[in-house]
C-alpha positions in Angstrom: 1.1 -73.6 78.3 3.5 -71.4 76.5 6.1 -69.6 78.4 5.7 -66.3 78.5 9.3 -65.3 78.6 9.9 -66.0 74.8 12.7 -63.9 73.2 11.4 -60.9 71.4 13.7 -58.9 68.9 14.8 -55.7 70.6 13.4 -52.5 69.1 14.9 -49.2 67.4 12.4 -47.4 70.6 13.8 -49.7 72.7 17.7 -49.1 72.2 16.6 -45.2 71.9 15.0 -45.6 75.6 18.0 -47.6 77.3 20.4 -44.8 75.5 18.2 -41.9 76.7 18.3 -40.2 72.9 15.8 -40.3 70.1 14.9 -42.9 67.6 16.5 -40.5 65.0 19.5 -40.6 66.8 19.9 -44.0 66.9 19.0 -44.4 63.4 22.0 -41.7 62.6 24.5 -43.6 65.1 23.9 -47.1 63.1 24.0 -45.7 59.9 27.0 -43.2 60.4 24.8 -40.2 59.6 23.8 -36.9 61.2 25.5 -34.7 63.7 26.4 -36.8 66.7 29.3 -36.5 69.4 31.5 -39.4 69.3 30.6 -40.1 72.9 26.6 -40.1 72.0 27.6 -42.6 68.7 29.4 -44.9 71.0 26.8 -45.0 73.6 24.2 -45.5 71.4 26.3 -48.8 69.5 27.3 -50.2 73.4 23.4 -50.3 74.0 22.5 -51.5 70.6 24.9 -54.1 71.0 23.8 -55.0 74.8 20.6 -55.5 73.8 21.6 -57.7 70.9 19.5 -55.2 68.2 20.7 -55.5 64.7 18.5 -54.1 61.8 16.8 -56.1 59.3 19.6 -56.0 56.7 17.6 -57.4 54.2 14.6 -55.0 54.9 16.8 -52.2 55.1 18.8 -52.7 51.9 15.6 -53.2 49.7 14.3 -49.8 51.0 17.1 -48.4 50.2 17.6 -50.1 47.0 21.0 -51.9 47.9 22.4 -55.2 48.8 22.7 -55.1 52.4 26.4 -56.6 51.6 29.6 -55.2 52.5 33.0 -56.3 50.6 36.4 -56.7 52.5 39.4 -57.6 50.3 42.1 -60.1 51.7 45.0 -62.1 50.4 46.2 -58.6 49.6 49.9 -60.0 48.0 47.9 -61.9 45.5 51.2 -62.8 44.1 52.6 -64.4 47.4 51.7 -67.7 48.5 50.6 -66.7 51.8 47.2 -67.6 53.6 46.5 -64.2 55.4 43.7 -65.6 57.2 46.5 -67.5 59.3 48.2 -64.2 60.1 47.3 -63.0 63.6 46.9 -59.2 62.2 44.4 -60.1 59.3 42.6 -62.5 61.2 41.6 -60.2 63.8 40.9 -57.6 61.3 38.5 -60.0 59.4 36.7 -61.1 63.0 36.3 -57.6 63.9 35.0 -56.2 60.8 32.5 -59.4 60.5 31.0 -58.4 63.9 30.9 -54.7 63.3 29.1 -55.4 60.1 27.0 -57.5 61.7 26.2 -55.1 64.3 24.9 -52.8 61.9 22.6 -55.0 60.0 25.1 -56.0 57.1 26.7 -59.0 55.9 30.6 -58.8 55.2 31.8 -60.7 52.1 35.5 -61.4 52.4 37.1 -61.8 49.2 40.7 -62.2 47.4 41.9 -59.3 45.6 43.0 -61.7 43.0 39.4 -61.9 41.9 38.8 -61.6 38.1 37.9 -58.2 37.0 34.6 -59.9 35.7 33.8 -61.1 39.4 34.8 -57.8 40.8 32.6 -55.7 38.1 29.4 -58.0 39.1 29.2 -59.2 42.8 26.3 -57.2 44.3 27.8 -55.2 47.1 27.2 -51.7 48.9 30.9 -50.7 49.8 34.2 -52.3 50.2 37.0 -52.1 52.5 40.0 -52.7 50.6 42.9 -53.9 52.6 46.5 -52.4 51.8 45.9 -50.9 48.4 48.9 -50.9 46.3 50.7 -48.3 44.0 49.1 -49.4 40.8 46.2 -51.1 42.2 43.3 -52.5 40.2 40.8 -53.4 42.7 40.7 -49.7 43.4 40.4 -48.9 39.6 37.6 -51.4 39.4 35.4 -50.4 42.4 35.7 -46.7 40.9 34.5 -47.7 37.9 31.5 -49.1 39.5 30.9 -46.3 41.7 30.9 -48.2 44.7 32.2 -46.6 47.8 35.5 -47.9 49.0 37.3 -47.4 52.4 41.1 -48.3 52.8 42.6 -50.5 55.5 45.9 -48.7 54.9 46.7 -45.0 53.3 46.9 -45.2 49.4 50.3 -45.0 48.1 49.1 -42.3 45.8 46.5 -40.2 47.8 43.5 -38.5 46.6 41.8 -35.5 48.9 38.7 -37.7 48.2 40.3 -41.3 49.7 38.4 -42.6 52.7 40.8 -44.6 55.0 41.8 -45.8 58.5 45.2 -47.0 59.6 47.3 -47.3 62.5 49.3 -44.4 63.4 52.7 -46.4 62.2 54.5 -43.2 62.7 53.9 -42.5 66.2 54.1 -46.3 66.8 57.3 -46.7 65.9 58.6 -43.6 67.8 57.0 -45.1 70.6 59.3 -48.2 70.2 62.4 -46.5 69.0 62.3 -44.4 72.3 61.6 -47.6 74.2 64.8 -49.3 72.8 66.8 -46.1 73.2 65.8 -46.1 77.2 66.9 -49.3 77.2 70.3 -48.8 76.2 70.1 -49.0 72.4 72.5 -46.9 70.5 72.5 -48.3 66.8 69.3 -49.5 66.1 69.0 -51.4 62.7 65.7 -51.5 60.8 64.9 -54.9 58.6 62.7 -53.5 55.8 60.8 -55.1 53.2 60.3 -53.6 49.8 56.7 -53.4 48.5 54.4 -50.9 46.6 51.9 -50.5 49.6 52.2 -47.4 51.9 53.1 -49.3 54.8 57.3 -49.9 54.2 57.3 -45.9 53.4 55.9 -44.9 56.2 57.8 -46.9 58.6 61.0 -46.1 56.7 60.1 -42.2 56.9 59.4 -42.3 60.8 62.6 -44.2 61.2 64.9 -41.8 59.2 63.1 -38.9 61.1 63.6 -40.4 64.5 67.2 -41.1 63.4 68.1 -38.0 62.5 66.3 -36.2 65.3 68.4 -38.5 67.9 71.4 -38.1 66.1 71.8 -42.0 65.6 73.1 -43.8 62.4 70.1 -45.0 60.0 70.9 -48.6 59.6 68.6 -50.0 57.0 68.7 -53.3 55.2 65.8 -54.1 52.4 64.7 -57.2 51.1 62.1 -58.4 48.6 59.2 -60.6 49.4 59.5 -62.9 46.5 60.5 -65.5 46.1 61.1 -66.4 49.8 60.2 -64.0 52.3 61.5 -65.6 55.3 64.9 -66.3 53.7 65.2 -62.7 52.3 64.4 -61.3 55.4 66.8 -63.4 57.6 69.7 -62.6 55.1 68.9 -58.9 55.5 69.2 -59.3 59.3 72.5 -60.8 58.5 73.7 -58.2 56.9 72.7 -55.8 59.6 74.8 -57.7 62.2 77.7 -58.3 59.9 78.2 -54.6 59.9 81.3 -53.1 61.8 80.3 -51.8 64.4 77.3 -53.9 64.3 73.4 -52.8 65.3 73.1 -53.3 69.1 69.3 -53.6 68.4 67.3 -55.0 65.5 63.5 -54.4 64.5 61.5 -56.2 62.0 58.0 -54.7 60.9 56.2 -57.9 60.0 54.6 -60.7 61.8 57.4 -63.1 61.4 60.3 -60.7 61.6 60.9 -61.4 65.7 61.2 -65.2 64.7 63.6 -64.3 61.9 65.9 -62.0 64.0 66.2 -64.4 67.0 67.2 -67.1 64.3 69.8 -65.0 62.9 70.6 -64.1 66.1 71.5 -67.3 67.4 73.5 -68.4 64.0 75.9 -65.2 64.9 76.2 -66.5 68.5 74.5 -63.1 69.9 72.6 -63.5 73.3 69.4 -61.6 73.3 68.9 -59.4 74.9 72.3 -59.1 76.6 74.0 -58.9 73.1 71.4 -57.8 71.1 68.1 -56.2 71.6 65.1 -57.8 69.3 61.6 -56.0 68.9 58.9 -56.5 66.1 55.5 -55.2 64.9 53.0 -57.6 65.1 50.1 -59.1 67.1 51.3 -62.7 67.1 50.7 -64.1 71.0 53.5 -66.5 70.6 56.0 -64.0 71.5 55.1 -64.0 74.9 56.5 -67.4 75.0 59.5 -67.5 72.6 63.1 -67.8 74.3 63.1 -65.0 75.3 60.2 -63.3 74.7 59.8 -60.5 72.2 58.6 -57.0 72.7 56.1 -56.2 69.7 54.3 -53.1 68.7 50.7 -54.3 68.2 48.6 -52.3 65.5 45.3 -52.7 67.2 43.8 -54.4 64.0 40.6 -55.1 66.2 39.9 -51.3 66.3 41.3 -50.9 62.5 38.6 -53.4 61.5 35.5 -51.6 63.6 36.6 -47.9 62.5 36.6 -49.1 58.9 33.5 -50.4 59.3 32.0 -47.6 60.8 33.5 -45.1 58.4 32.3 -47.1 55.1 28.8 -47.4 56.3 28.8 -43.6 56.8 30.3 -42.8 53.3 27.6 -45.2 51.9 24.7 -43.3 53.5 26.1 -39.9 53.4 29.1 -39.3 50.6 29.8 -35.6 52.2 31.4 -37.3 55.0 34.1 -35.1 56.9 36.3 -37.2 58.7 37.2 -39.5 56.2 40.6 -40.6 57.8 41.0 -42.3 60.8 44.2 -43.2 62.6 44.4 -46.0 65.6 47.0 -45.6 68.5 49.3 -48.7 68.3 50.3 -50.4 71.9 53.5 -51.3 72.8 54.0 -54.4 74.7 57.7 -54.5 76.4 58.9 -58.2 77.1 62.5 -59.5 78.1 64.0 -59.1 74.4 64.5 -55.6 75.3 65.6 -55.6 78.9 69.2 -55.4 78.5 70.0 -53.9 82.0 67.7 -56.0 83.6 69.5 -59.3 81.8 72.8 -57.9 83.3 71.5 -57.4 86.8 70.5 -61.1 86.8 74.0 -62.3 85.3 75.8 -60.3 88.1 77.1 -62.6 91.2 
């Protein structure tokens, strides 16, 4: 006897009934079209996720004359020997974008930005999430040549009014971190800053200098180049900061490994963290919860960035007249012992 409880694929009608909306609203929410409130769109997407509904991507692609495939570029610094899938930010970004694409009935193809021009011009796809475009970006130029919709993860260094992008709100995030350090007693906050032709270091530097000017604090910046050895270059930059007289009483790094680099240099200088030096970095790496001491981090929420990027790209694919083409994701501060100077002093008191 056959079971009467065999699983059946949820239908568009089932999602509409559960969410209390019309099937047209469900279709618009999934395709990023129509005039829906953000609350309605999120309710429909949550309902579809709850029921396990996903459109049949192949059938939908054939119906609209497209492929049902989205691209996502990775290894954004193709000239560096770095495996970006091993960096927590990019790993979380890729996984969240993949899940969001699958929920909307698309396949997600992750590609290195170092592919040959021939491959970029011939790989079938409906749109691309381009991770951290550079100033002279060959990938962006090739996609425009093909007329393929593109959403940038990160703001283009040379913006155009028609650009669509999703990014962390680096300005407000860095201010959040700087305010936290100031509240912890820091008066001379140093910044270890990479030199690169994407927008991220520029945004960080601008936010840092504005904050220092507003709070009448010295801007203590040491720059470093990523090639040929990023780890050595950043540690040398931190060393230059700590050799200043007077030296900084706090140092910020803006890459995933920066916290480890700053701790290493502080040890070589005989400085105790946090008693002598406060340390913080921008990172999603969970290992900072167990370093000695645990390091305060500013998280950029790549899970939300990836989801928003897929949502915006599908909207652009289905409706080229998207109004909100630029989205910011608020970062989150995770304070840890490396920035708790007063607590450290209290614990050392007899």
